[in-house]
C-alpha positions as CSV (number, residue, x, y, z in Angstrom):
1,X,-44.4,91.5,-28.0
2,X,-44.9,91.6,-32.1
3,X,-46.9,93.8,-33.9
4,X,-47.5,94.8,-38.1
5,X,-46.9,97.6,-39.1
6,X,-47.8,97.5,-42.7
7,X,-52.3,97.2,-42.9
8,X,-52.1,97.3,-46.3
9,X,-54.7,94.0,-47.5
10,X,-54.4,91.7,-49.7
11,X,-52.6,94.0,-52.6
12,X,-51.4,91.7,-55.3
13,X,-52.0,88.7,-53.6
14,X,-55.5,86.6,-53.5
15,X,-55.8,83.8,-51.6
16,X,-57.3,80.7,-52.6
17,X,-57.6,79.0,-49.0
18,X,-61.2,77.3,-49.5
19,X,-59.7,75.0,-51.9
20,X,-58.4,72.9,-49.6
21,X,-59.8,69.4,-48.7
22,X,-61.2,68.6,-45.1
23,X,-58.1,67.1,-43.2
24,X,-56.1,68.7,-40.5
25,X,-52.9,66.7,-39.5
26,X,-49.6,67.2,-41.9
27,X,-48.7,63.7,-40.7
28,X,-51.1,62.7,-43.3
29,X,-48.9,63.8,-46.0
30,X,-46.5,61.8,-44.3
31,X,-47.6,58.6,-44.5
32,X,-49.0,59.0,-47.8
33,X,-45.5,59.3,-48.9
34,X,-44.2,56.7,-47.5
35,X,-46.7,54.3,-49.1
36,X,-46.6,55.8,-52.3
37,X,-42.6,55.1,-51.5
38,X,-43.0,51.5,-51.6
39,X,-45.8,50.3,-53.9
40,X,-47.5,51.6,-57.1
41,X,-50.8,50.4,-57.1
42,X,-53.5,52.5,-55.4
43,X,-55.1,49.7,-53.4
44,X,-51.6,48.5,-52.0
45,X,-50.8,52.2,-51.3
46,X,-54.6,52.5,-49.4
47,X,-53.9,49.3,-47.2
48,X,-50.2,50.7,-46.4
49,X,-51.6,54.3,-45.8
50,X,-54.2,52.3,-42.8
51,X,-51.5,50.5,-41.6
52,X,-50.1,53.7,-41.0
53,X,-52.5,55.8,-39.7
54,X,-53.3,53.7,-37.3
55,X,-49.4,53.2,-36.3
56,X,-49.4,57.4,-36.1
57,X,-52.6,57.3,-34.3
58,X,-53.9,59.8,-37.0
59,X,-57.9,60.5,-36.5
60,X,-60.4,61.7,-38.2
61,X,-60.9,65.2,-36.6
62,X,-57.7,67.2,-35.8
63,X,-56.9,65.2,-32.6
64,X,-55.0,61.9,-32.3
65,X,-56.9,59.2,-31.6
66,X,-55.5,56.8,-28.7
67,X,-58.6,54.2,-28.7
68,X,-57.1,51.2,-31.6
69,X,-57.1,48.2,-30.5
70,X,-54.5,46.2,-31.6
71,X,-56.4,43.5,-33.8
72,X,-59.1,46.0,-34.2
73,X,-60.5,45.4,-38.0
74,X,-62.1,48.0,-39.1
75,X,-65.5,48.4,-40.0
76,X,-67.1,48.7,-43.3
77,X,-68.7,52.5,-43.0
78,X,-64.7,52.9,-41.3
79,X,-63.5,51.6,-44.4
80,X,-65.8,54.2,-46.4
81,X,-64.4,56.8,-44.2
82,X,-60.4,56.3,-44.6
83,X,-61.2,56.0,-48.6
84,X,-62.6,59.1,-48.1
85,X,-59.9,60.4,-46.0
86,X,-57.5,59.1,-48.4
87,X,-58.5,60.5,-51.5
88,X,-58.5,63.8,-49.8
89,X,-54.7,63.4,-49.0
90,X,-53.7,62.1,-52.4
91,X,-55.7,64.6,-54.1
92,X,-54.0,67.6,-52.6
93,X,-50.6,66.0,-52.7
94,X,-51.7,65.6,-56.4
95,X,-51.8,69.7,-56.4
96,X,-48.8,70.0,-54.7
97,X,-46.8,68.0,-56.9
98,X,-45.0,65.9,-54.4
99,X,-46.8,62.5,-56.0
100,X,-47.8,61.7,-59.6
101,X,-50.9,59.5,-61.1
102,X,-49.9,57.7,-64.4
103,X,-52.2,55.4,-66.6
104,X,-50.0,52.2,-67.7
105,X,-53.3,51.5,-69.4
106,X,-56.9,51.6,-70.5
107,X,-59.1,50.0,-68.2
108,X,-62.6,49.5,-69.5
109,X,-65.8,49.8,-67.0
110,X,-68.9,48.5,-68.4
111,X,-72.3,49.3,-66.7
112,X,-71.8,52.1,-64.4
113,X,-72.5,55.9,-64.1
114,X,-70.2,57.8,-65.7
115,X,-69.3,59.5,-62.1
116,X,-68.1,55.9,-61.2
117,X,-66.4,55.2,-64.0
118,X,-64.7,58.2,-63.5
119,X,-63.3,57.1,-60.0
120,X,-62.9,53.6,-60.8
121,X,-61.2,55.0,-63.9
122,X,-59.0,57.5,-61.5
123,X,-58.0,54.6,-59.1
124,X,-56.4,52.3,-61.9
125,X,-53.8,55.0,-62.4
126,X,-50.4,54.5,-60.9
127,X,-49.0,56.7,-58.1
128,X,-45.4,57.5,-58.0
129,X,-43.2,59.5,-55.8
130,X,-42.7,63.0,-57.7
131,X,-39.3,65.2,-56.7
132,X,-41.0,67.3,-54.1
133,X,-42.1,64.2,-52.5
134,X,-38.8,62.4,-52.5
135,X,-37.7,66.1,-51.1
136,X,-40.2,65.7,-48.4
137,X,-39.1,62.3,-47.0
138,X,-36.0,63.5,-46.8
139,X,-36.7,66.4,-45.1
140,X,-38.6,64.5,-42.7
141,X,-35.3,62.6,-41.6
142,X,-34.0,65.7,-41.1
143,X,-36.6,66.5,-38.4
144,X,-40.4,67.0,-38.0
145,X,-40.2,71.2,-38.6
146,X,-38.0,70.7,-41.5
147,X,-40.8,68.2,-43.5
148,X,-44.0,70.7,-42.2
149,X,-42.0,73.9,-43.6
150,X,-41.2,71.9,-47.1
151,X,-44.5,71.4,-46.9
152,X,-45.7,74.9,-45.9
153,X,-43.6,76.2,-48.7
154,X,-45.6,74.2,-51.1
155,X,-49.1,75.2,-49.8
156,X,-48.4,78.7,-49.7
157,X,-47.3,79.4,-53.0
158,X,-50.6,77.2,-54.7
159,X,-53.2,79.0,-51.6
160,X,-51.8,82.0,-50.0
161,X,-53.9,80.6,-47.1
162,X,-51.3,81.6,-44.4
163,X,-51.0,85.1,-45.3
164,X,-54.4,85.8,-44.6
165,X,-54.5,84.4,-41.7
166,X,-51.8,86.4,-40.1
167,X,-53.3,89.6,-41.8
168,X,-56.7,88.7,-40.8
169,X,-55.1,88.8,-37.0
170,X,-53.0,92.3,-37.6
171,X,-55.2,94.1,-39.6
172,X,-57.4,95.2,-36.6
173,X,-55.4,97.8,-34.5
174,X,-58.4,97.4,-31.8
175,X,-57.7,93.9,-31.0
176,X,-54.9,93.0,-28.5
177,X,-51.5,92.3,-30.9
178,X,-53.4,89.7,-33.3
179,X,-55.5,87.7,-30.4
180,X,-58.8,86.2,-31.6
181,X,-61.5,84.8,-29.2
182,X,-64.7,82.4,-30.5
183,X,-65.7,81.9,-27.1
184,X,-68.2,79.0,-25.9
185,X,-70.7,78.6,-23.6
186,X,-72.2,75.9,-23.0
187,X,-75.8,76.1,-21.0
188,X,-74.4,74.4,-17.5
189,X,-71.8,77.9,-18.1
190,X,-74.3,80.5,-17.9
191,X,-76.1,79.0,-15.6
192,X,-78.4,77.0,-17.5
193,X,-78.9,73.2,-16.6
194,X,-80.4,70.8,-19.2
195,X,-83.3,69.7,-17.0
196,X,-84.3,73.7,-16.9
197,X,-84.9,73.9,-20.3
198,X,-88.9,72.7,-20.1
199,X,-90.4,75.5,-22.3
200,X,-89.2,77.7,-25.6
201,X,-89.1,80.4,-23.3
202,X,-85.8,79.1,-21.4
203,X,-83.9,78.5,-24.7
204,X,-84.8,82.7,-25.2
205,X,-83.2,83.2,-21.4
206,X,-80.8,81.4,-22.4
207,X,-80.0,82.9,-25.9
208,X,-80.0,86.9,-24.1
209,X,-77.5,85.5,-21.4
210,X,-75.6,84.1,-23.8
211,X,-75.6,87.3,-25.9
212,X,-75.0,89.6,-23.7
213,X,-71.7,87.4,-22.3
214,X,-70.3,87.7,-25.8
215,X,-71.1,91.2,-26.4
216,X,-68.8,91.6,-22.6
217,X,-66.6,89.3,-24.6
218,X,-66.1,91.7,-27.5
219,X,-65.8,94.3,-25.3
220,X,-62.9,93.1,-23.3
221,X,-61.0,91.3,-26.2
222,X,-61.5,94.0,-29.3
223,X,-62.1,96.9,-27.1
224,X,-64.8,97.5,-29.6
225,X,-68.8,98.4,-28.4
226,X,-71.3,96.1,-30.3
227,X,-74.7,95.4,-30.0
228,X,-75.7,92.0,-31.0
229,X,-79.6,92.1,-30.5
230,X,-80.4,92.3,-34.4
231,X,-78.0,89.2,-35.0
232,X,-79.7,87.2,-32.4
233,X,-83.0,88.2,-33.9
234,X,-81.9,86.3,-36.9
235,X,-80.8,83.3,-35.1
236,X,-84.3,83.2,-33.3
237,X,-86.1,83.4,-36.6
238,X,-84.2,81.0,-37.7
239,X,-84.8,78.4,-34.8
240,X,-88.2,79.2,-35.9
241,X,-88.3,78.6,-39.2
242,X,-86.5,74.9,-38.5
243,X,-89.3,74.1,-35.6
244,X,-86.4,74.3,-33.1
245,X,-88.9,76.7,-30.7
246,X,-92.7,78.3,-31.4
247,X,-93.8,81.9,-31.9
248,X,-95.3,80.9,-28.1
249,X,-92.7,81.0,-25.6
250,X,-95.2,79.1,-23.3
251,X,-95.0,76.1,-25.7
252,X,-93.1,72.8,-24.1
253,X,-89.7,72.3,-25.1
254,X,-88.9,69.0,-26.1
255,X,-85.5,67.9,-24.7
256,X,-84.5,65.7,-27.9
257,X,-83.8,69.4,-29.4
258,X,-81.6,70.2,-26.6
259,X,-78.3,69.4,-28.4
260,X,-79.0,70.5,-31.5
261,X,-80.4,74.4,-30.4
262,X,-77.3,75.1,-28.3
263,X,-75.0,73.3,-31.6
264,X,-77.0,75.9,-33.5
265,X,-76.6,78.7,-31.3
266,X,-72.5,77.6,-30.7
267,X,-71.8,77.6,-34.8
268,X,-74.6,80.5,-35.5
269,X,-71.9,83.1,-32.9
270,X,-68.8,81.3,-34.2
271,X,-69.3,82.1,-37.6
272,X,-70.2,85.6,-36.7
273,X,-67.3,86.2,-34.9
274,X,-65.2,85.1,-37.9
275,X,-66.8,86.5,-40.6
276,X,-68.9,90.2,-38.8
277,X,-66.3,90.6,-36.2
278,X,-62.9,90.0,-38.0
279,X,-63.6,89.6,-41.1
280,X,-62.7,86.3,-42.6
281,X,-64.6,85.8,-45.9
282,X,-64.9,81.8,-45.7
283,X,-66.5,79.5,-43.7
284,X,-65.1,78.5,-39.8
285,X,-64.5,74.7,-41.0
286,X,-62.3,76.2,-43.4
287,X,-60.7,78.6,-41.1
288,X,-60.2,75.6,-38.7
289,X,-58.3,73.0,-40.9
290,X,-55.8,76.4,-41.8
291,X,-55.0,77.4,-38.1
292,X,-54.5,73.7,-37.0
293,X,-52.4,73.6,-39.9
294,X,-50.4,77.0,-39.2
295,X,-50.2,75.7,-35.8
296,X,-48.1,72.6,-36.3
297,X,-45.9,74.4,-38.7
298,X,-45.3,77.7,-36.2
299,X,-47.2,80.2,-37.5
300,X,-49.3,80.7,-35.0
301,X,-51.3,79.4,-31.9
302,X,-54.5,78.7,-31.6
303,X,-56.1,76.0,-28.8
304,X,-59.7,75.3,-26.7
305,X,-57.9,75.0,-23.7
306,X,-56.8,78.1,-22.1
307,X,-57.2,78.6,-18.8
308,X,-60.3,80.4,-17.6
309,X,-61.7,81.2,-21.2
310,X,-64.6,79.2,-22.6
311,X,-63.8,78.4,-26.6
312,X,-60.9,78.6,-28.4
313,X,-58.3,82.0,-28.8
314,X,-55.9,82.0,-32.3
315,X,-52.9,84.4,-32.3
316,X,-49.5,84.6,-34.0
317,X,-46.4,83.7,-33.8
318,X,-45.2,84.8,-36.8
319,X,-45.3,88.5,-38.3
320,X,-45.4,89.4,-42.0
321,X,-43.4,92.5,-42.8
322,X,-41.2,94.3,-46.0
323,X,-38.1,93.9,-43.7
324,X,-37.0,92.4,-40.2
325,X,-33.0,93.0,-38.7
326,X,-34.5,91.1,-35.1
327,X,-32.6,87.6,-34.7
328,X,-35.4,86.5,-33.3
329,X,-37.1,85.6,-36.2
330,X,-36.7,83.2,-39.0
331,X,-37.7,84.3,-42.9
332,X,-39.6,81.8,-43.7
333,X,-41.5,82.6,-47.3
334,X,-41.4,85.5,-49.2
335,X,-44.1,87.3,-51.4
336,X,-44.9,88.7,-54.7
337,X,-45.3,92.1,-53.1
338,X,-41.6,92.0,-51.1
339,X,-43.4,91.2,-47.7
340,X,-41.7,88.5,-46.1
341,X,-43.5,86.2,-43.0
342,X,-40.7,85.7,-40.2
343,X,-41.7,82.7,-38.0
344,X,-40.8,83.8,-34.2
345,X,-37.9,81.2,-33.3
346,X,-36.0,82.8,-31.0
347,X,-32.2,81.6,-30.2
348,X,-31.5,79.9,-26.9
349,X,-28.8,82.7,-25.7
350,X,-28.7,84.2,-22.4
351,X,-30.6,87.0,-22.7
352,X,-33.8,84.9,-24.0
353,X,-32.8,82.0,-21.5
354,X,-32.9,84.5,-18.3
355,X,-36.8,85.8,-20.3
356,X,-37.8,82.5,-20.5
357,X,-37.0,80.9,-17.1
358,X,-38.7,84.5,-15.9
359,X,-41.8,84.1,-17.8
360,X,-42.1,80.1,-17.0
361,X,-42.1,81.4,-13.3
362,X,-44.2,84.0,-13.3
363,X,-46.6,82.1,-14.8
364,X,-46.7,79.1,-13.0
365,X,-47.6,81.7,-10.0
366,X,-50.6,83.1,-11.5
367,X,-51.6,79.5,-12.0
368,X,-50.4,77.7,-8.7
369,X,-52.6,81.1,-6.8
370,X,-55.9,79.7,-8.4
371,X,-55.4,76.3,-8.4
372,X,-53.9,76.5,-5.2
373,X,-51.6,72.9,-5.5
374,X,-48.1,72.7,-5.6
375,X,-48.5,70.6,-9.1
376,X,-50.3,72.4,-11.7
377,X,-51.1,71.2,-15.4
378,X,-48.1,71.3,-17.4
379,X,-49.8,72.0,-20.4
380,X,-52.1,74.9,-18.9
381,X,-48.3,76.8,-18.0
382,X,-47.5,76.3,-22.0
383,X,-50.4,77.9,-23.2
384,X,-49.8,80.9,-20.7
385,X,-46.3,81.0,-22.2
386,X,-46.8,80.7,-25.4
387,X,-49.3,83.7,-25.3
388,X,-46.7,85.6,-23.2
389,X,-44.3,85.4,-25.2
390,X,-45.8,84.7,-28.9
391,X,-44.1,81.5,-29.2
392,X,-44.8,78.0,-31.3
393,X,-45.9,75.1,-29.2
394,X,-42.3,73.6,-30.1
395,X,-40.4,76.4,-29.0
396,X,-41.9,76.3,-25.6
397,X,-41.1,72.0,-25.7
398,X,-37.6,72.9,-26.3
399,X,-37.0,75.1,-24.3
400,X,-38.5,73.9,-21.1
401,X,-36.1,71.0,-21.7
402,X,-33.3,73.1,-21.9
403,X,-34.5,74.8,-18.8
404,X,-34.9,71.4,-16.9
405,X,-31.7,69.9,-17.9
406,X,-30.1,72.9,-16.5
407,X,-32.0,73.1,-13.8
408,X,-30.7,69.2,-13.2
409,X,-27.2,70.8,-13.0
410,X,-28.2,73.6,-10.7
411,X,-27.4,76.1,-13.6
412,X,-30.4,78.2,-13.2
413,X,-32.1,80.2,-10.1
414,X,-35.1,77.9,-9.9
415,X,-36.1,74.0,-9.3
416,X,-38.3,72.7,-11.5
417,X,-40.1,69.3,-11.0
418,X,-41.7,67.5,-13.8
419,X,-43.8,64.6,-13.2
420,X,-46.7,62.6,-14.7
421,X,-50.4,62.8,-13.8
422,X,-52.3,60.5,-15.5
423,X,-51.4,59.9,-19.4
424,X,-53.5,60.0,-21.9
425,X,-53.2,56.4,-22.7
426,X,-54.1,55.4,-19.1
427,X,-57.6,57.0,-19.2
428,X,-61.0,56.4,-21.3
429,X,-60.3,59.3,-23.5
430,X,-60.7,58.9,-27.4
431,X,-59.2,61.1,-28.7
432,X,-55.3,62.9,-27.7
433,X,-56.6,66.3,-27.0
434,X,-53.6,67.5,-25.3
435,X,-50.2,66.4,-26.0
436,X,-48.2,65.9,-23.1
437,X,-44.6,66.8,-23.3
438,X,-41.2,64.8,-23.8
439,X,-38.6,66.0,-21.7
440,X,-35.4,64.5,-21.5
441,X,-36.9,61.0,-23.3
442,X,-40.1,60.8,-20.8
443,X,-43.6,62.5,-20.8
444,X,-44.7,65.0,-18.8
445,X,-47.6,66.7,-17.6
446,X,-47.7,68.1,-14.1
447,X,-45.1,70.4,-12.9
448,X,-43.8,72.4,-9.8
449,X,-41.6,75.3,-9.9
450,X,-39.8,76.5,-6.3
451,X,-37.3,79.2,-5.8
452,X,-33.6,77.9,-5.2
453,X,-30.5,77.2,-7.7
454,X,-27.8,79.4,-7.9
């Protein structure tokens, strides 16, 4: 297990995490660079960007989109959203010197407000790849990890946002090896069906039960005894100010406010956990952007689907130290303080191979006991193994494939069967929330493990 021995927080480093634009997937940089590689006019670049967005299944959230129709024409509203995303990606790419704008002419724009004139003036400029942009595309040819690592270094040079995240995980010794939890409970999860919300008292009852559950979660995961009564009171007062509920608990509750009320509870407590429990100074939306990017790079792991936990968890798969001798860690960044960000990237050797297979089997048996089925969800198993071993998701994928191929040759002591249940594309899902794992050229999402082999 990993731990940080240095709790000095931001000695000479000032993060600027809040200056990032609002998109999650690093592949947006790739499709912009590929578009700029072939075009310089921004309208042409945007048309290419739209096509590649569809090709790479990039949605407007942290999930990939599954529902593009082959001949689907985007609506005017969608075009506006695409343009907004394009402008954000372009702005950030300019910030990292991946591309540059050049103005070949000074267009005269009549009859527009100063803001619109400025926007049109900026869009009239041509865009070109810089040396950084060319290097990034060259890194992508070497592999997705190389491309992401190249982007990571540019981002960290500018913002130090990942430094801030890893320090956040390790600075509090009461946390379980850097684990951050963000509980989310629906009304149903706590025994409150929507139909039971008939008076304002029912909202207060839900709030009380939710608050008690959150206090239990804080105790379990952070070893802290914290009363949330004062924080709950502030939330209730805010709901009253916004006319979601009234001062009279007997008043009838309007069901049209049900989703809005529960959304308020969710956002309030997520923000409370982030700022008051963990001490992160920026918004939850800023935090979400950086943890999703960090997961893609392999610096930390985050999921909303960890088995038997309601909500999101975050834990580090890297560490910041002055020096490190463990060969399972790879130094990927050195800060001005001399501290080094080290990614947990173990090698597939005899020792770790045996360790990985043992953990794979143990976690499979744990899940099988609770599920009581022969095959279990492979992605649930991935979440638990990554948590236990503190490894990035792509390391799990790589090692599972190696273990599976050894299993086919009878070189390990267990037998692994990998199958496909329904792939996301075969369901009515709109977004790809959990990606199947590519094993030996085929996507798999269920697994069975039996004793056997050598």
